[in-house]
KOLFIDO-141637 format. One record per residue (C-alpha): x, y, z; residue number from 0. Coordinates in Angstrom, 3 decimals. Last residue first. Layout:
<kolvexs>
<<X; Y; Z>; NUM> ...
</kolvexs>
This chain:
<kolvexs>
<<24.490; -185.564; -130.589>; 639> <<26.814; -182.576; -130.990>; 638> <<23.986; -180.184; -130.136>; 637> <<22.978; -182.280; -127.113>; 636> <<26.565; -182.363; -125.852>; 635> <<26.752; -178.604; -126.342>; 634> <<23.579; -178.077; -124.299>; 633> <<24.812; -180.338; -121.490>; 632> <<28.059; -178.363; -121.356>; 631> <<26.107; -175.105; -121.367>; 630> <<23.853; -175.832; -118.436>; 629> <<20.872; -177.943; -117.354>; 628> <<19.364; -178.275; -120.825>; 627> <<16.651; -175.748; -119.932>; 626> <<19.375; -173.277; -118.945>; 625> <<21.123; -173.654; -122.307>; 624> <<17.806; -173.352; -124.171>; 623> <<17.173; -170.096; -122.302>; 622> <<20.579; -168.839; -123.392>; 621> <<19.805; -169.791; -126.995>; 620> <<16.520; -167.884; -127.013>; 619> <<18.246; -164.829; -125.565>; 618> <<17.811; -164.039; -121.896>; 617> <<17.057; -160.538; -120.625>; 616> <<14.715; -161.667; -117.870>; 615> <<11.660; -160.291; -116.115>; 614> <<9.994; -160.905; -112.764>; 613> <<6.499; -160.064; -111.544>; 612> <<5.638; -161.057; -107.992>; 611> <<2.452; -162.983; -107.297>; 610> <<1.144; -163.211; -103.759>; 609> <<3.376; -161.880; -100.983>; 608> <<2.687; -164.306; -98.124>; 607> <<4.028; -167.310; -100.015>; 606> <<5.630; -166.260; -103.267>; 605> <<4.086; -167.129; -106.632>; 604> <<6.272; -165.972; -109.517>; 603> <<4.550; -164.221; -112.441>; 602> <<6.684; -164.147; -115.585>; 601> <<7.986; -161.487; -117.935>; 600> <<9.785; -162.015; -121.238>; 599> <<13.259; -161.498; -122.661>; 598> <<13.357; -165.080; -123.876>; 597> <<10.271; -166.903; -122.568>; 596> <<9.721; -168.541; -119.180>; 595> <<6.436; -170.490; -119.116>; 594> <<8.074; -173.890; -118.560>; 593> <<9.738; -172.459; -115.442>; 592> <<6.439; -171.879; -113.642>; 591> <<8.279; -170.670; -110.496>; 590> <<6.752; -171.448; -107.097>; 589> <<8.409; -169.896; -104.047>; 588> <<8.031; -170.548; -100.321>; 587> <<9.195; -167.755; -98.032>; 586> <<12.153; -168.659; -95.846>; 585> <<14.194; -165.491; -96.374>; 584> <<12.127; -162.404; -97.011>; 583> <<10.141; -160.581; -99.649>; 582> <<8.158; -157.356; -99.426>; 581> <<11.274; -155.162; -99.476>; 580> <<12.396; -156.666; -102.797>; 579> <<8.991; -155.884; -104.291>; 578> <<10.074; -152.226; -104.474>; 577> <<12.425; -153.211; -107.313>; 576> <<9.350; -153.662; -109.555>; 575> <<10.078; -155.960; -112.496>; 574> <<12.417; -157.918; -110.210>; 573> <<15.178; -159.351; -112.400>; 572> <<15.465; -163.102; -112.873>; 571> <<18.611; -165.109; -113.677>; 570> <<17.652; -168.803; -114.018>; 569> <<20.535; -171.092; -113.016>; 568> <<21.649; -173.671; -115.600>; 567> <<25.410; -173.627; -115.202>; 566> <<26.325; -171.458; -118.188>; 565> <<23.358; -169.173; -117.490>; 564> <<24.621; -168.402; -113.993>; 563> <<28.110; -167.844; -115.393>; 562> <<26.805; -165.289; -117.902>; 561> <<25.022; -163.393; -115.124>; 560> <<28.210; -163.495; -113.067>; 559> <<30.150; -161.926; -115.930>; 558> <<27.713; -159.052; -116.473>; 557> <<26.718; -158.021; -112.921>; 556> <<23.018; -158.447; -112.147>; 555> <<20.161; -156.125; -111.155>; 554> <<17.265; -155.968; -108.661>; 553> <<17.541; -159.675; -107.918>; 552> <<15.772; -163.035; -108.107>; 551> <<18.298; -165.850; -108.467>; 550> <<17.243; -169.274; -109.690>; 549> <<17.895; -173.016; -109.355>; 548> <<20.195; -173.102; -106.308>; 547> <<20.594; -176.798; -105.454>; 546> <<23.895; -177.106; -103.613>; 545> <<25.757; -177.950; -106.820>; 544> <<24.171; -174.874; -108.416>; 543> <<25.502; -172.743; -105.539>; 542> <<28.988; -174.216; -106.204>; 541> <<28.889; -173.764; -109.988>; 540> <<27.717; -170.124; -109.896>; 539> <<30.225; -168.483; -107.522>; 538> <<32.614; -171.168; -108.786>; 537> <<32.525; -169.264; -112.066>; 536> <<35.133; -166.885; -110.700>; 535> <<34.930; -163.761; -112.880>; 534> <<35.686; -161.560; -109.879>; 533> <<33.686; -158.487; -108.944>; 532> <<29.934; -157.962; -109.137>; 531> <<27.580; -160.847; -108.421>; 530> <<24.402; -158.889; -107.603>; 529> <<24.567; -155.326; -108.920>; 528> <<21.459; -154.202; -107.029>; 527> <<19.731; -156.415; -104.461>; 526> <<19.480; -160.173; -104.098>; 525> <<17.058; -163.005; -103.368>; 524> <<18.649; -166.429; -103.801>; 523> <<16.361; -169.367; -104.653>; 522> <<16.525; -172.868; -103.212>; 521> <<17.152; -176.578; -103.448>; 520> <<17.801; -179.688; -101.339>; 519> <<16.012; -178.229; -98.321>; 518> <<18.408; -179.738; -95.775>; 517> <<21.364; -178.914; -98.007>; 516> <<20.017; -175.377; -98.389>; 515> <<20.022; -174.859; -94.626>; 514> <<23.376; -176.556; -94.005>; 513> <<25.021; -174.346; -96.610>; 512> <<23.373; -171.113; -95.464>; 511> <<24.133; -171.479; -91.744>; 510> <<27.360; -169.474; -91.821>; 509> <<25.565; -166.489; -93.369>; 508> <<27.571; -163.773; -95.141>; 507> <<31.163; -164.986; -94.772>; 506> <<30.134; -168.589; -95.482>; 505> <<28.119; -167.529; -98.549>; 504> <<29.245; -170.767; -100.271>; 503> <<31.975; -172.389; -98.155>; 502> <<30.820; -176.042; -98.211>; 501> <<30.617; -175.743; -101.990>; 500> <<34.426; -175.883; -102.093>; 499> <<34.375; -179.573; -101.190>; 498> <<31.675; -180.652; -103.659>; 497> <<33.296; -178.537; -106.407>; 496> <<36.813; -179.957; -106.123>; 495> <<39.106; -178.223; -108.637>; 494> <<38.734; -174.870; -106.826>; 493> <<39.553; -176.452; -103.454>; 492> <<42.891; -174.669; -102.914>; 491> <<40.925; -171.408; -103.144>; 490> <<39.200; -172.179; -99.851>; 489> <<42.166; -172.573; -97.507>; 488> <<44.445; -169.957; -99.085>; 487> <<41.892; -167.172; -99.460>; 486> <<38.871; -166.845; -101.758>; 485> <<35.204; -166.550; -100.806>; 484> <<32.388; -167.863; -103.036>; 483> <<29.227; -165.756; -102.684>; 482> <<30.701; -162.832; -100.756>; 481> <<33.844; -162.807; -102.899>; 480> <<31.552; -162.993; -105.947>; 479> <<30.295; -159.633; -104.787>; 478> <<27.030; -158.533; -103.206>; 477> <<26.552; -154.949; -104.338>; 476> <<23.101; -154.477; -102.769>; 475> <<21.940; -156.642; -99.832>; 474> <<21.291; -160.378; -99.634>; 473> <<18.263; -162.545; -98.860>; 472> <<19.015; -166.249; -98.517>; 471> <<17.199; -169.595; -98.898>; 470> <<14.112; -168.243; -100.617>; 469> <<11.958; -171.331; -101.051>; 468> <<11.325; -174.184; -103.489>; 467> <<8.808; -175.414; -106.041>; 466> <<10.323; -175.121; -109.515>; 465> <<7.891; -176.072; -112.275>; 464> <<8.668; -177.453; -115.738>; 463> <<11.993; -178.843; -114.526>; 462> <<15.316; -177.492; -115.832>; 461> <<17.628; -180.261; -116.974>; 460> <<19.832; -182.225; -114.533>; 459> <<23.382; -181.148; -113.786>; 458> <<26.394; -183.166; -114.884>; 457> <<29.153; -182.862; -112.304>; 456> <<32.720; -182.503; -113.542>; 455> <<35.299; -184.979; -112.309>; 454> <<37.110; -184.148; -109.026>; 453> <<40.702; -182.940; -108.969>; 452> <<41.643; -183.176; -105.289>; 451> <<42.975; -186.725; -105.766>; 450> <<45.685; -185.503; -108.157>; 449> <<45.477; -185.618; -111.925>; 448> <<48.294; -186.077; -114.441>; 447> <<47.523; -185.628; -118.141>; 446> <<49.562; -188.136; -120.158>; 445> <<51.229; -186.681; -123.237>; 444> <<51.163; -188.946; -126.302>; 443> <<48.839; -186.683; -128.286>; 442> <<50.931; -183.607; -127.602>; 441> <<52.009; -182.964; -131.200>; 440> <<53.718; -179.672; -131.966>; 439> <<55.172; -179.650; -128.457>; 438> <<53.945; -177.086; -125.943>; 437> <<55.932; -174.016; -124.843>; 436> <<56.931; -173.826; -121.188>; 435> <<57.527; -170.183; -120.316>; 434> <<60.771; -169.397; -118.469>; 433> <<62.678; -168.834; -121.737>; 432> <<60.596; -165.726; -122.337>; 431> <<62.238; -163.979; -119.393>; 430> <<63.910; -161.129; -121.280>; 429> <<65.622; -158.066; -119.854>; 428> <<63.976; -154.844; -121.065>; 427> <<65.208; -152.772; -123.998>; 426> <<64.968; -148.978; -124.214>; 425> <<64.429; -148.840; -120.419>; 424> <<60.845; -147.926; -119.506>; 423> <<60.458; -144.453; -118.096>; 422> <<59.950; -143.445; -114.476>; 421> <<58.024; -140.217; -113.733>; 420> <<60.432; -137.762; -112.129>; 419> <<60.210; -137.735; -108.341>; 418> <<57.428; -135.779; -106.629>; 417> <<58.576; -132.759; -104.650>; 416> <<57.791; -132.699; -100.957>; 415> <<55.422; -135.161; -99.283>; 414> <<53.658; -132.540; -97.142>; 413> <<51.586; -131.362; -100.125>; 412> <<50.219; -134.894; -100.342>; 411> <<48.571; -134.636; -96.910>; 410> <<49.335; -137.619; -94.673>; 409> <<47.933; -141.105; -94.199>; 408> <<49.742; -142.906; -91.428>; 407> <<52.936; -144.825; -90.725>; 406> <<54.889; -141.945; -92.292>; 405> <<57.218; -144.064; -94.437>; 404> <<54.493; -146.519; -95.402>; 403> <<52.117; -143.673; -96.278>; 402> <<54.652; -142.094; -98.623>; 401> <<55.124; -145.426; -100.394>; 400> <<51.393; -146.108; -100.642>; 399> <<50.582; -142.668; -102.035>; 398> <<53.162; -143.134; -104.792>; 397> <<52.029; -146.710; -105.440>; 396> <<48.459; -145.426; -105.919>; 395> <<45.719; -146.064; -103.358>; 394> <<43.000; -148.541; -102.380>; 393> <<42.066; -148.564; -98.688>; 392> <<41.428; -151.816; -96.800>; 391> <<40.002; -151.954; -93.271>; 390> <<40.390; -155.584; -92.147>; 389> <<37.336; -156.901; -90.285>; 388> <<37.207; -160.255; -92.104>; 387> <<40.965; -160.612; -92.399>; 386> <<41.833; -162.651; -95.510>; 385> <<42.205; -159.509; -97.633>; 384> <<38.874; -160.250; -99.344>; 383> <<37.037; -159.976; -96.007>; 382> <<34.978; -156.936; -97.019>; 381> <<35.690; -155.949; -100.594>; 380> <<38.763; -153.785; -101.133>; 379> <<39.405; -154.418; -104.788>; 378> <<41.921; -153.162; -107.369>; 377> <<45.228; -153.339; -105.496>; 376> <<47.681; -150.581; -104.579>; 375> <<46.964; -151.246; -100.911>; 374> <<46.693; -149.192; -97.730>; 373> <<45.844; -151.580; -94.865>; 372> <<44.116; -150.478; -91.668>; 371> <<43.923; -153.236; -89.086>; 370> <<40.675; -154.496; -87.579>; 369> <<42.449; -157.729; -86.707>; 368> <<45.875; -157.467; -88.351>; 367> <<46.289; -157.325; -92.116>; 366> <<46.570; -160.388; -94.386>; 365> <<49.840; -160.920; -96.254>; 364> <<49.065; -164.473; -97.299>; 363> <<46.799; -165.535; -100.163>; 362> <<44.033; -163.102; -99.230>; 361> <<43.248; -162.405; -102.880>; 360> <<45.304; -159.215; -103.189>; 359> <<47.762; -160.528; -100.596>; 358> <<49.457; -162.901; -103.042>; 357> <<48.878; -162.083; -106.723>; 356> <<52.306; -163.450; -107.652>; 355> <<55.940; -162.436; -108.187>; 354> <<57.083; -163.695; -104.769>; 353> <<57.271; -161.213; -101.918>; 352> <<59.816; -158.534; -101.057>; 351> <<59.331; -157.389; -97.460>; 350> <<60.117; -153.695; -97.077>; 349> <<62.384; -152.396; -94.310>; 348> <<63.729; -149.236; -95.989>; 347> <<67.038; -151.010; -96.602>; 346> <<65.215; -153.730; -98.534>; 345> <<63.421; -151.215; -100.751>; 344> <<66.575; -149.166; -101.320>; 343> <<68.433; -152.422; -102.216>; 342> <<65.901; -153.500; -104.825>; 341> <<66.542; -150.472; -107.018>; 340> <<70.058; -151.417; -108.124>; 339> <<69.190; -150.571; -111.753>; 338> <<69.724; -154.156; -112.952>; 337> <<67.844; -155.450; -109.901>; 336> <<64.785; -153.336; -110.659>; 335> <<64.805; -154.547; -114.258>; 334> <<65.256; -158.155; -113.125>; 333> <<62.309; -157.921; -110.719>; 332> <<60.086; -156.447; -113.414>; 331> <<61.092; -159.294; -115.743>; 330> <<60.398; -161.749; -112.927>; 329> <<56.853; -160.467; -113.009>; 328> <<54.359; -158.268; -111.168>; 327> <<56.651; -157.414; -108.270>; 326> <<55.093; -158.107; -104.834>; 325> <<55.925; -155.536; -102.137>; 324> <<54.879; -155.803; -98.490>; 323> <<55.360; -152.931; -96.034>; 322> <<54.478; -153.451; -92.367>; 321> <<53.762; -150.359; -90.250>; 320> <<54.540; -149.767; -86.568>; 319> <<58.243; -149.046; -87.124>; 318> <<57.509; -146.623; -89.953>; 317> <<59.195; -147.730; -93.173>; 316> <<62.632; -146.179; -93.313>; 315> <<63.994; -143.582; -95.718>; 314> <<67.278; -143.264; -97.640>; 313> <<65.509; -144.283; -100.881>; 312> <<61.833; -144.774; -100.115>; 311> <<60.458; -142.384; -102.757>; 310> <<62.799; -143.559; -105.501>; 309> <<62.096; -147.211; -104.690>; 308> <<58.331; -146.596; -104.879>; 307> <<58.675; -144.859; -108.258>; 306> <<60.763; -147.790; -109.490>; 305> <<57.994; -150.087; -108.284>; 304> <<55.302; -148.445; -110.403>; 303> <<57.574; -148.027; -113.445>; 302> <<58.601; -151.703; -113.345>; 301> <<54.988; -152.827; -113.108>; 300> <<53.213; -154.072; -109.998>; 299> <<50.273; -151.679; -109.875>; 298> <<47.042; -153.240; -111.110>; 297> <<47.935; -156.933; -111.434>; 296> <<48.819; -156.913; -107.748>; 295> <<51.714; -154.913; -106.220>; 294> <<52.252; -152.682; -103.188>; 293> <<50.874; -153.593; -99.766>; 292> <<50.962; -151.172; -96.808>; 291> <<50.083; -152.283; -93.291>; 290> <<49.128; -150.790; -89.946>; 289> <<48.074; -147.357; -91.192>; 288> <<47.183; -144.667; -88.646>; 287> <<44.680; -142.088; -89.927>; 286> <<46.206; -138.626; -89.473>; 285> <<45.402; -137.354; -92.969>; 284> <<42.429; -139.195; -94.472>; 283> <<40.911; -136.081; -96.086>; 282> <<44.255; -135.378; -97.814>; 281> <<43.965; -138.702; -99.634>; 280> <<41.021; -137.268; -101.554>; 279> <<37.928; -139.471; -101.224>; 278> <<36.567; -142.458; -103.159>; 277> <<33.966; -144.946; -101.997>; 276> <<33.854; -146.404; -105.534>; 275> <<36.236; -149.295; -104.878>; 274> <<34.043; -150.714; -102.090>; 273> <<34.669; -151.704; -98.469>; 272> <<36.411; -149.695; -97.147>; 271> <<37.687; -146.376; -98.525>; 270> <<38.948; -145.770; -102.058>; 269> <<41.868; -143.328; -102.007>; 268> <<42.768; -140.322; -104.141>; 267> <<45.867; -138.318; -105.064>; 266> <<44.704; -135.339; -107.157>; 265> <<43.436; -135.113; -110.745>; 264> <<43.028; -131.552; -112.016>; 263> <<45.924; -131.818; -114.481>; 262> <<44.326; -134.910; -115.967>; 261> <<41.209; -133.064; -117.126>; 260> <<38.650; -135.838; -117.611>; 259> <<35.799; -135.535; -120.120>; 258> <<33.177; -138.275; -120.354>; 257> <<31.450; -139.025; -123.642>; 256> <<28.424; -141.044; -124.691>; 255> <<27.235; -143.389; -127.435>; 254> <<30.259; -142.519; -129.547>; 253> <<30.514; -141.460; -133.206>; 252> <<33.891; -141.583; -134.923>; 251> <<34.747; -138.485; -136.960>; 250> <<38.459; -138.562; -136.160>; 249> <<38.581; -142.299; -136.742>; 248> <<39.656; -144.316; -133.720>; 247> <<43.263; -145.409; -133.752>; 246> <<45.245; -148.591; -134.300>; 245> <<48.877; -148.361; -135.324>; 244> <<50.309; -151.846; -135.549>; 243> <<52.978; -153.320; -133.313>; 242> <<53.516; -157.058; -132.942>; 241> <<56.640; -157.018; -135.149>; 240> <<58.379; -154.666; -132.723>; 239> <<58.132; -157.235; -129.922>; 238> <<61.561; -157.064; -128.304>; 237> <<59.819; -156.022; -125.033>; 236> <<61.306; -152.515; -125.165>; 235> <<60.031; -152.308; -128.759>; 234> <<56.542; -153.229; -127.547>; 233> <<56.599; -150.343; -125.068>; 232> <<57.862; -147.766; -127.561>; 231> <<55.289; -148.823; -130.165>; 230> <<52.493; -148.636; -127.618>; 229> <<53.535; -145.106; -126.642>; 228> <<53.722; -144.230; -130.346>; 227> <<50.135; -145.384; -130.896>; 226> <<47.796; -148.293; -130.236>; 225> <<44.643; -146.684; -128.916>; 224> <<43.449; -147.317; -125.356>; 223> <<40.772; -149.806; -124.294>; 222> <<38.356; -150.576; -121.482>; 221> <<36.218; -153.697; -121.118>; 220> <<32.677; -154.950; -120.547>; 219> <<32.473; -152.335; -117.811>; 218> <<31.335; -153.111; -114.258>; 217> <<33.143; -150.007; -113.032>; 216> <<35.483; -152.280; -111.063>; 215> <<36.545; -153.892; -114.345>; 214> <<37.830; -150.494; -115.441>; 213> <<40.446; -151.269; -112.836>; 212> <<42.672; -153.084; -115.303>; 211> <<42.042; -150.545; -118.068>; 210> <<43.383; -147.743; -115.856>; 209> <<46.444; -149.622; -114.612>; 208> <<47.109; -150.768; -118.191>; 207> <<47.179; -147.157; -119.377>; 206> <<49.824; -146.334; -116.788>; 205> <<51.902; -149.365; -117.791>; 204> <<51.465; -148.344; -121.480>; 203> <<52.723; -144.806; -120.850>; 202> <<50.328; -141.872; -120.504>; 201> <<51.062; -138.459; -122.069>; 200> <<49.697; -139.542; -125.468>; 199> <<46.279; -140.114; -123.928>; 198> <<45.959; -136.539; -122.648>; 197> <<45.345; -135.229; -126.167>; 196> <<41.987; -137.013; -126.467>; 195> <<41.014; -140.665; -126.406>; 194> <<40.156; -143.525; -124.086>; 193> <<37.508; -146.077; -125.002>; 192> <<35.323; -147.220; -122.121>; 191> <<33.216; -150.163; -123.247>; 190> <<29.711; -150.276; -121.852>; 189> <<26.955; -152.659; -120.743>; 188> <<27.588; -151.945; -117.070>; 187> <<30.159; -149.166; -116.731>; 186> <<28.617; -147.048; -113.993>; 185> <<27.685; -149.917; -111.693>; 184> <<30.779; -149.670; -109.472>; 183> <<30.189; -145.918; -109.150>; 182> <<30.379; -143.288; -111.971>; 181> <<32.073; -140.258; -110.390>; 180> <<34.049; -141.945; -107.617>; 179> <<34.916; -144.814; -109.945>; 178> <<36.121; -142.351; -112.581>; 177> <<38.326; -140.577; -110.030>; 176> <<39.688; -143.930; -108.842>; 175> <<40.548; -144.651; -112.478>; 174> <<42.511; -141.426; -112.801>; 173> <<44.060; -141.764; -109.324>; 172> <<45.610; -145.070; -110.306>; 171> <<47.249; -143.306; -113.252>; 170> <<49.165; -141.131; -110.801>; 169> <<48.966; -137.755; -109.090>; 168> <<51.952; -136.785; -106.951>; 167> <<52.822; -133.667; -108.950>; 166> <<51.239; -133.553; -112.380>; 165> <<49.128; -135.666; -114.678>; 164> <<48.762; -134.088; -118.116>; 163> <<46.046; -132.121; -119.892>; 162> <<42.874; -133.477; -121.437>; 161> <<41.541; -137.023; -121.551>; 160> <<38.316; -137.774; -123.406>; 159> <<36.728; -140.955; -122.088>; 158> <<34.715; -142.066; -125.087>; 157> <<31.831; -144.380; -124.276>; 156> <<31.038; -147.325; -126.536>; 155> <<27.714; -149.046; -125.871>; 154> <<28.092; -152.776; -125.664>; 153> <<27.008; -155.513; -128.079>; 152> <<25.852; -158.266; -125.761>; 151> <<28.167; -161.225; -125.755>; 150> <<28.633; -164.643; -127.311>; 149> <<32.230; -165.830; -127.849>; 148> <<32.336; -167.821; -131.062>; 147> <<33.480; -171.449; -130.654>; 146> <<37.045; -172.338; -131.581>; 145> <<37.550; -174.912; -128.833>; 144> <<39.725; -172.431; -126.940>; 143> <<36.720; -170.084; -127.066>; 142> <<34.622; -172.864; -125.549>; 141> <<37.068; -173.288; -122.666>; 140> <<37.098; -169.517; -122.136>; 139> <<33.315; -169.438; -121.836>; 138> <<33.529; -172.356; -119.402>; 137> <<36.075; -170.461; -117.303>; 136> <<33.879; -167.407; -116.859>; 135> <<34.759; -164.230; -118.704>; 134> <<36.973; -161.141; -118.576>; 133> <<37.340; -159.222; -121.837>; 132> <<40.326; -157.919; -123.796>; 131> <<39.930; -155.905; -126.988>; 130> <<43.667; -155.277; -127.396>; 129> <<44.890; -151.711; -127.822>; 128> <<48.090; -151.905; -125.770>; 127> <<46.541; -150.838; -122.426>; 126> <<43.491; -152.913; -123.338>; 125> <<45.615; -155.822; -122.124>; 124> <<44.516; -154.950; -118.566>; 123> <<40.999; -155.870; -119.732>; 122> <<41.769; -159.409; -118.364>; 121> <<40.981; -158.082; -114.890>; 120> <<37.867; -160.261; -114.502>; 119> <<39.848; -163.477; -114.724>; 118> <<39.038; -166.451; -116.922>; 117> <<40.444; -164.611; -119.911>; 116> <<39.150; -163.408; -123.233>; 115> <<41.377; -161.820; -125.837>; 114> <<40.574; -160.213; -129.174>; 113> <<43.472; -158.805; -131.167>; 112> <<43.734; -155.264; -132.516>; 111> <<46.909; -154.401; -130.651>; 110> <<48.696; -157.475; -129.286>; 109> <<49.019; -158.995; -125.816>; 108> <<51.694; -161.727; -125.663>; 107> <<54.850; -160.962; -123.697>; 106> <<54.738; -157.851; -121.504>; 105> <<50.963; -157.398; -121.353>; 104> <<50.468; -161.132; -120.863>; 103> <<53.003; -161.192; -118.041>; 102> <<51.392; -158.252; -116.225>; 101> <<47.936; -159.768; -116.682>; 100> <<48.949; -163.269; -115.594>; 99> <<50.959; -162.283; -112.521>; 98> <<54.551; -163.471; -112.559>; 97> <<57.002; -166.292; -113.095>; 96> <<56.425; -167.459; -109.514>; 95> <<54.383; -170.523; -110.410>; 94> <<55.036; -171.771; -113.963>; 93> <<53.657; -170.083; -117.116>; 92> <<52.369; -172.733; -119.520>; 91> <<51.740; -172.163; -123.242>; 90> <<48.821; -174.250; -124.492>; 89> <<48.910; -176.853; -127.273>; 88> <<46.525; -179.483; -125.881>; 87> <<48.857; -182.063; -124.348>; 86> <<51.491; -179.703; -122.983>; 85> <<48.870; -177.440; -121.424>; 84> <<47.147; -180.462; -119.832>; 83> <<50.498; -181.515; -118.381>; 82> <<51.356; -178.161; -116.811>; 81> <<47.822; -177.538; -115.543>; 80> <<47.646; -180.975; -113.917>; 79> <<51.026; -180.447; -112.254>; 78> <<49.857; -177.051; -110.989>; 77> <<46.675; -178.637; -109.620>; 76> <<48.723; -181.272; -107.793>; 75> <<50.972; -178.565; -106.338>; 74> <<47.863; -176.674; -105.130>; 73> <<46.243; -179.679; -103.454>; 72> <<49.230; -181.538; -101.991>; 71> <<49.785; -179.682; -98.733>; 70> <<50.641; -176.021; -98.386>; 69> <<51.941; -174.889; -101.768>; 68> <<51.103; -171.210; -101.478>; 67> <<51.096; -170.474; -105.203>; 66> <<47.340; -170.498; -105.637>; 65> <<46.971; -167.232; -107.580>; 64> <<49.792; -166.904; -110.139>; 63> <<49.917; -170.020; -112.315>; 62> <<49.305; -168.870; -115.904>; 61> <<47.871; -170.983; -118.714>; 60> <<48.301; -169.301; -122.100>; 59> <<46.312; -169.710; -125.297>; 58> <<47.420; -168.342; -128.667>; 57> <<46.043; -168.337; -132.201>; 56> <<42.999; -170.219; -130.938>; 55> <<41.841; -173.736; -131.862>; 54> <<43.126; -175.613; -128.811>; 53> <<44.119; -179.217; -129.498>; 52> <<42.777; -182.781; -129.657>; 51> <<39.146; -181.933; -128.946>; 50> <<36.796; -183.985; -126.720>; 49> <<34.625; -181.198; -125.292>; 48> <<35.042; -182.648; -121.779>; 47> <<38.750; -181.770; -121.943>; 46> <<37.808; -178.104; -122.305>; 45> <<35.630; -178.338; -119.191>; 44> <<38.443; -179.887; -117.160>; 43> <<40.611; -177.132; -118.635>; 42> <<38.294; -174.383; -117.372>; 41> <<38.021; -176.032; -113.940>; 40> <<41.788; -176.023; -113.503>; 39> <<42.021; -172.529; -114.950>; 38> <<39.933; -170.632; -112.406>; 37> <<42.346; -170.463; -109.471>; 36> <<45.226; -171.373; -111.788>; 35> <<44.976; -168.406; -114.108>; 34> <<43.583; -168.577; -117.613>; 33> <<44.356; -166.746; -120.811>; 32> <<42.792; -166.785; -124.243>; 31> <<43.806; -165.327; -127.593>; 30> <<42.305; -164.792; -131.056>; 29> <<38.593; -164.982; -130.230>; 28> <<36.064; -164.792; -133.048>; 27> <<33.093; -162.845; -131.754>; 26> <<29.372; -163.645; -131.557>; 25> <<26.836; -160.861; -131.150>; 24> <<23.668; -160.373; -129.128>; 23> <<22.020; -156.983; -129.572>; 22> <<22.028; -154.444; -126.724>; 21> <<23.959; -151.800; -128.633>; 20> <<23.586; -152.487; -132.377>; 19> <<26.608; -154.170; -133.916>; 18> <<24.752; -156.930; -135.706>; 17> <<24.752; -160.631; -134.956>; 16> <<27.203; -163.353; -135.908>; 15> <<30.885; -163.927; -136.652>; 14> <<32.234; -160.448; -135.917>; 13> <<36.033; -160.385; -135.509>; 12> <<37.030; -157.515; -137.802>; 11> <<33.830; -155.632; -136.959>; 10> <<34.595; -155.999; -133.240>; 9> <<38.082; -154.547; -133.706>; 8> <<36.875; -151.573; -135.732>; 7> <<33.897; -150.946; -133.452>; 6> <<36.167; -150.721; -130.413>; 5> <<38.531; -148.253; -132.102>; 4> <<35.542; -146.094; -132.955>; 3> <<34.440; -145.902; -136.549>; 2> <<33.909; -142.966; -138.875>; 1> <<30.611; -141.985; -140.437>; 0> 
</kolvexs>
C-alpha cells in the first residue's frame, strides 16, 4: 500500500509511537520559528533548560507582531530577542523585515522538513511541502532543545482539487469554501493533504494562503506536494538546492476525501464573527464598507498585492472608505517597487503600512465604532481588530480591492474582467542580508533584559483534591482572543505574566480577574471548541497564574489543550454535554484529582448538581506533567 505525503514525512521523523490515528507519537523537529508576541516567553523557557545552543537544523526568531514601539516594553523585548538569538544560535529577523510566515516561506521553509512554530499559522509552510505545525511556546522551546515533539497521530484527509480557478475567484475563496462546508471544528485531529489535477494550477503563494487558513478549520496542519510549482518558486528565491520532489504515492490510502471543483468556486466572504460564517460576496451587495485592510500572513504576497495594484490602477478608493495595505515582507515591497506597482496604490489613496502583522491583531488600523471592515486576514473574532463592536468580513485581495473602490460590497459580475493572474518574476530581489545570523560561538554574548521581562513562575504540583468553584461559564467557540486578548496595550505585556494576567477574559467578563483573585482558584466551564484560534500560551499561563486548576468543557481545541497540559491545568471533557446546561457560575466544585487516570472518567462533585461525569484524553506522561505542576517542573524532575 502506498503512502500519503504526510505519512512519508512523519515516518522519516518518527522517534516514538506508531502511526495509528489517535496514537501518541514523537517527532524529530528540523526547524522552529517564533514571533515576538510568543517568542519572549519561549526563549525564557529555553533558557531555563540550561543548554548552550539550540539543537535544531534551523531556528528563527521573527519580530512582526509587537512593532508599535510605544514606551520601553516592546523595544526592550526586541533587544532581548536579538541578544538571546545571538547567544543560542538562532537567526534573528528585525522589526519591519516582514511577517514570520511570509518570510519563512520565502527564505527557509523546505519540502519534507518538519517545522513547529509558536504561532497557529505556521502551517503556511505547507505550501512548499513542509510538515509545519503551530504549537505553544514551551513546546517550541523543547523542540529547540532537541526533544521530540509529542502529538496525536492525525487522520489524513485528501482534498482532491479538480478544474481551475476562473474569473474573480481566488485561493482565499477555496479555503473559505472549505470553512463554510466543514466549520471551524471540521479539521480537528486531521491533516488536510491537497492532491488532484487542480493542484498544479495553484502557485506556491496561492497554496500558502490555503494552508495558512487551514488553521481556522482546527486542523493539525495542511500540506501540498512539492512539484514543479514548488521548484519554480524556490528558483525565484535563489533556493534551487532546497528543492526535492515530494509526492503522495498513486495508491496512497487516506482516512477520508473531500472533492473541490475549483471552477465552481465563487468569491466568498466570512461574516462576523467567525471564519466559517461564509456567504457569497454577491449576497452582501449594497453593504457599506468603512475600511478595507489588505495583508496579514494570509494574503500579503507579491502576487496578492500585484493583483490589488492592477485592479486599483487609475481608480480611487471611495472617499468614505479607508484602505490599508501591509506587504508581507521587504522582498514583496521591493518586487512591487521594481515593477512600479506602488504608485498605483498610492495614487488610489491607499495607506502603505510597515511589513508587519499590524491590523490583523489589533496593532493599529482598527475600524471605527461599529464600522464594517473587509479584510484579507484569517480571523474575524469579536474584538480582535481592536474595536470591540467592529464588523469584520474576511475576503480575498481581489474582493477587497473592488470593495475599496466602490465603498461597499458589490456583485462580482459588476467588476468587469478579472486581470491576468500574477506570476512570480524568474528571480526575486534578495533581502537575506537583513537577517542577523548568529556567531559560531555565542557563549560570551550577554543577554539583555528590560524591567518588563519578569522571571518565570514555578507552579506548585497538583493537589490530591481540588476544592474550588466555577469562576466563569463561557459559550461555544471561545477563542484564545477571548481568554487572553491581544492589541497594542495588552500584547506589550507578554513577557510579564503577572501584568498581562490582569486582562484574562476582560472582553468577556470584566469582573473575572477580581473574582478569581478573591477566591484564589477556580474552574472554567466551557462549551464546544474551547480555546480555538491563536497558539498563544498566555491563554493558559495567565489563567494558571490566577489560580485556574481545571477546565470543564464540551470539547477542546488542539493547541490550547496542549498549552493547558504544559502549565498544569486539568483538561476535562463533559461525558454528557447536556450537563453543561445544569451547571452555572459560582457553584462549588470538588475534584478528586488523585483519582484521575490517563484517558479515564471521574466523578466531579458540583454543588446543586450532584456528581457530574468527566473524561480526559490524557496520556500517562501528560498526566504526570500536570501532577508535577507543568512541563518545566516535570523536565526538572526528570533531569534531577
